[in-house]
NUZANU-270156 format. One record per atom (N, C-alpha, C): x, y, z; residue number from 0; atom name; residue in one letter. Coordinates in steps of 0.02 Angstrom, whole numbers, plus 50000, padded with zeros to 5 digits. Layout:
N
      c1      c2      c3   num   atome   residu
       X       Y       Z   NUM      CA        a
...
//
This chain:
89
      c1      c2      c3   num   atome   residu
   49317   49649   49454     0       N        m
   49339   49702   49501     0      CA        m
   49324   49668   49568     0       C        m
   49375   49661   49611     1       N        s
   49366   49633   49678     1      CA        s
   49356   49691   49726     1       C        s
   49319   49672   49779     2       N        k
   49302   49725   49831     2      CA        k
   49366   49730   49881     2       C        k
   49388   49791   49886     3       N        p
   49445   49805   49928     3      CA        p
   49424   49793   50001     3       C        p
   49478   49772   50039     4       N        i
   49469   49763   50109     4      CA        i
   49471   49834   50144     4       C        i
   49515   49876   50119     5       N        l
   49519   49944   50140     5      CA        l
   49489   49987   50086     5       C        l
   49458   50043   50110     6       N        t
   49429   50089   50060     6      CA        t
   49479   50144   50039     6       C        t
   49467   50176   49988     7       N        q
   49509   50233   49965     7      CA        q
   49519   50281   50020     7       C        q
   49465   50300   50055     8       N        e
   49468   50350   50110     8      CA        e
   49514   50321   50164     8       C        e
   49506   50260   50187     9       N        q
   49548   50234   50236     9      CA        q
   49625   50232   50215     9       C        q
   49635   50215   50157    10       N        v
   49706   50216   50130    10      CA        v
   49731   50288   50132    10       C        v
   49690   50336   50114    11       N        r
   49711   50404   50114    11      CA        r
   49727   50431   50186    11       C        r
   49690   50405   50234    12       N        q
   49702   50427   50304    12      CA        q
   49765   50394   50332    12       C        q
   49779   50330   50311    13       N        l
   49832   50293   50343    13      CA        l
   49901   50310   50312    13       C        l
   49901   50322   50244    14       N        f
   49966   50322   50208    14      CA        f
   49972   50385   50165    14       C        f
   50037   50403   50158    15       N        d
   50055   50454   50107    15      CA        d
   50087   50418   50048    15       C        d
   50073   50440   49990    16       N        y
   50103   50410   49929    16      CA        y
   50152   50461   49901    16       C        y
   50218   50443   49893    17       N        r
   50265   50484   49859    17      CA        r
   50312   50442   49818    17       C        r
   50317   50461   49756    18       N        d
   50364   50427   49712    18      CA        d
   50370   50347   49713    18       C        d
   50311   50319   49711    19       N        g
   50307   50246   49710    19      CA        g
   50310   50213   49775    19       C        g
   50309   50249   49833    20       N        h
   50313   50223   49898    20      CA        h
   50252   50246   49940    20       C        h
   50233   50204   49987    21       N        l
   50185   50226   50037    21      CA        l
   50221   50231   50104    21       C        l
   50204   50287   50138    22       N        y
   50231   50300   50205    22      CA        y
   50176   50304   50256    22       C        y
   50193   50283   50315    23       N        w
   50140   50286   50367    23      CA        w
   50124   50357   50382    23       C        w
   50062   50375   50388    24       N        k
   50037   50438   50407    24      CA        k
   50010   50434   50478    24       C        k
   49980   50374   50491    25       N        k
   49941   50364   50554    25      CA        k
   49951   50291   50569    25       C        k
   49958   50275   50636    26       N        v
   49964   50208   50661    26      CA        v
   49911   50197   50714    26       C        v
   49890   50134   50723    27       N        a
   49837   50120   50770    27      CA        a
   49861   50116   50843    27       C        a
   49919   50091   50852    28       N        h
   49943   50080   50921    28      CA        h
   49991   50133   50943    28       C        h
   49983   50157   51004    29       N        p
   50029   50213   51025    29      CA        p
   50106   50190   51029    29       C        p
   50118   50126   51039    30       N        n
   50185   50104   51038    30      CA        n
   50218   50101   50970    30       C        n
   50177   50113   50920    31       N        k
   50202   50107   50846    31      CA        k
   50212   50178   50816    31       C        k
   50206   50230   50860    32       N        q
   50214   50301   50833    32      CA        q
   50276   50312   50799    32       C        q
   50331   50277   50815    33       N        y
   50394   50284   50781    33      CA        y
   50391   50269   50708    33       C        y
   50338   50232   50686    34       N        l
   50330   50215   50615    34      CA        l
   50308   50273   50573    34       C        l
   50274   50322   50599    35       N        v
   50247   50376   50563    35      CA        v
   50305   50411   50523    35       C        v
   50293   50418   50454    36       N        g
   50345   50445   50411    36      CA        g
   50387   50396   50383    36       C        g
   50386   50330   50407    37       N        q
   50427   50279   50377    37      CA        q
   50392   50242   50321    37       C        q
   50431   50212   50277    38       N        e
   50398   50173   50222    38      CA        e
   50367   50112   50249    38       C        e
   50306   50099   50222    39       N        v
   50267   50041   50250    39      CA        v
   50293   49976   50224    39       C        v
   50286   49923   50264    40       N        g
   50295   49855   50242    40      CA        g
   50363   49829   50232    40       C        g
   50370   49776   50197    41       N        s
   50429   49743   50181    41      CA        s
   50425   49704   50115    41       C        s
   50481   49689   50083    42       N        i
   50482   49652   50022    42      CA        i
   50471   49575   50040    42       C        i
   50416   49551   50010    43       N        h
   50404   49477   50021    43      CA        h
   50449   49436   49974    43       C        h
   50455   49371   49981    44       N        s
   50495   49326   49942    44      CA        s
   50471   49330   49867    44       C        s
   50410   49350   49856    45       N        t
   50384   49355   49790    45      CA        t
   50408   49415   49753    45       C        t
   50439   49461   49786    46       N        g
   50462   49523   49757    46      CA        g
   50420   49580   49764    46       C        g
   50356   49570   49793    47       N        y
   50306   49623   49804    47      CA        y
   50317   49653   49878    47       C        y
   50305   49714   49884    48       N        r
   50308   49746   49952    48      CA        r
   50236   49730   49982    48       C        r
   50240   49708   50044    49       N        h
   50174   49695   50080    49      CA        h
   50176   49736   50146    49       C        h
   50115   49748   50164    50       N        v
   50107   49785   50231    50      CA        v
   50047   49754   50268    50       C        v
   50051   49746   50331    51       N        t
   49999   49718   50369    51      CA        t
   49959   49772   50406    51       C        t
   49895   49771   50399    52       N        w
   49853   49821   50434    52      CA        w
   49795   49784   50460    52       C        w
   49782   49789   50526    53       N        q
   49727   49755   50562    53      CA        q
   49726   49676   50544    53       C        q
   49787   49648   50554    54       N        n
   49798   49576   50545    54      CA        n
   49785   49550   50474    54       C        n
   49784   49595   50426    55       N        k
   49777   49574   50353    55      CA        k
   49832   49595   50314    55       C        k
   49858   49555   50272    56       N        v
   49919   49573   50228    56      CA        v
   49890   49604   50166    56       C        v
   49921   49662   50148    57       N        h
   49902   49697   50086    57      CA        h
   49963   49706   50041    57       C        h
   49955   49699   49976    58       N        k
   50010   49716   49930    58      CA        k
   50010   49792   49921    58       C        k
   50065   49821   49929    59       N        v
   50072   49894   49926    59      CA        v
   50045   49920   49858    59       C        v
   50071   49887   49801    60       N        h
   50047   49912   49735    60      CA        h
   49973   49918   49727    60       C        h
   49938   49871   49761    61       N        r
   49864   49871   49754    61      CA        r
   49836   49930   49798    61       C        r
   49864   49942   49856    62       N        l
   49844   50002   49895    62      CA        l
   49856   50068   49858    62       C        l
   49909   50071   49824    63       N        i
   49927   50132   49786    63      CA        i
   49876   50144   49727    63       C        i
   49860   50086   49695    64       N        f
   49809   50090   49640    64      CA        f
   49742   50116   49668    64       C        f
   49723   50082   49721    65       N        l
   49658   50102   49754    65      CA        l
   49660   50177   49775    65       C        l
   49714   50198   49806    66       N        l
   49721   50270   49826    66      CA        l
   49715   50316   49769    66       C        l
   49745   50301   49712    67       N        e
   49748   50347   49655    67      CA        e
   49683   50339   49609    67       C        e
   49652   50280   49606    68       N        h
   49595   50267   49561    68      CA        h
   49529   50257   49594    68       C        h
   49528   50242   49657    69       N        g
   49462   50233   49691    69      CA        g
   49435   50164   49685    69       C        g
   49466   50119   49647    70       N        y
   49440   50053   49648    70      CA        y
   49494   50001   49643    70       C        y
   49476   49938   49655    71       N        m
   49529   49883   49656    71      CA        m
   49515   49837   49598    71       C        m
   49555   49834   49544    72       N        p
   49544   49787   49491    72      CA        p
   49566   49718   49509    72       C        p
   49545   49669   49472    73       N        a
   49558   49598   49487    73      CA        a
   49637   49590   49481    73       C        a
   49669   49626   49435    74       N        e
   49740   49617   49422    74      CA        e
   49771   49683   49406    74       C        e
   49835   49692   49429    75       N        i
   49870   49756   49412    75      CA        i
   49935   49735   49382    75       C        i
   49954   49764   49326    76       N        d
   50015   49744   49291    76      CA        d
   50068   49795   49310    76       C        d
   50129   49774   49326    77       N        h
   50188   49811   49333    77      CA        h
   50213   49818   49265    77       C        h
   50200   49872   49229    78       N        i
   50212   49876   49160    78      CA        i
   50287   49867   49142    78       C        i
   50332   49882   49186    79       N        n
   50405   49869   49170    79      CA        n
   50427   49803   49198    79       C        n
   50383   49764   49229    80       N        g
   50400   49696   49255    80      CA        g
   50436   49697   49320    80       C        g
   50449   49754   49350    81       N        d
   50484   49758   49414    81      CA        d
   50432   49761   49468    81       C        d
   50428   49707   49505    82       N        r
   50378   49702   49560    82      CA        r
   50389   49753   49618    82       C        r
   50450   49777   49623    83       N        a
   50463   49826   49674    83      CA        a
   50454   49898   49655    83       C        a
   50438   49906   49589    84       N        d
   50426   49975   49564    84      CA        d
   50349   49988   49567    84       C        d
   50331   50028   49615    85       N        n
   50259   50037   49632    85      CA        n
   50236   50110   49609    85       C        n
   50275   50140   49563    86       N        r
   50253   50205   49539    86      CA        r
   50188   50197   49502    86       C        r
   50147   50246   49511    87       N        i
   50079   50242   49480    87      CA        i
   50083   50250   49403    87       C        i
   50136   50282   49379    88       N        e
   50143   50290   49308    88      CA        e
   50145   50226   49274    88       C        e
//
């Protein structure tokens, strides 16, 4: 189990999780307020959705797992093989 850069509580404060997607709940910079309510990040060439927070890139599926389970495992399997499907189920 690797140590997460963000804690479960930080993820809970920053993002809303709905139907396999994370949405901005709070942003750090006043000029970025337009992002609140928008889906976080973008799809990387690897097929995973990434989001940058405090100059660090995070894979969204890992943040969702941390948010739901409270810890970050070394590996997370997309059970259906779809890297863009981040539903916790």
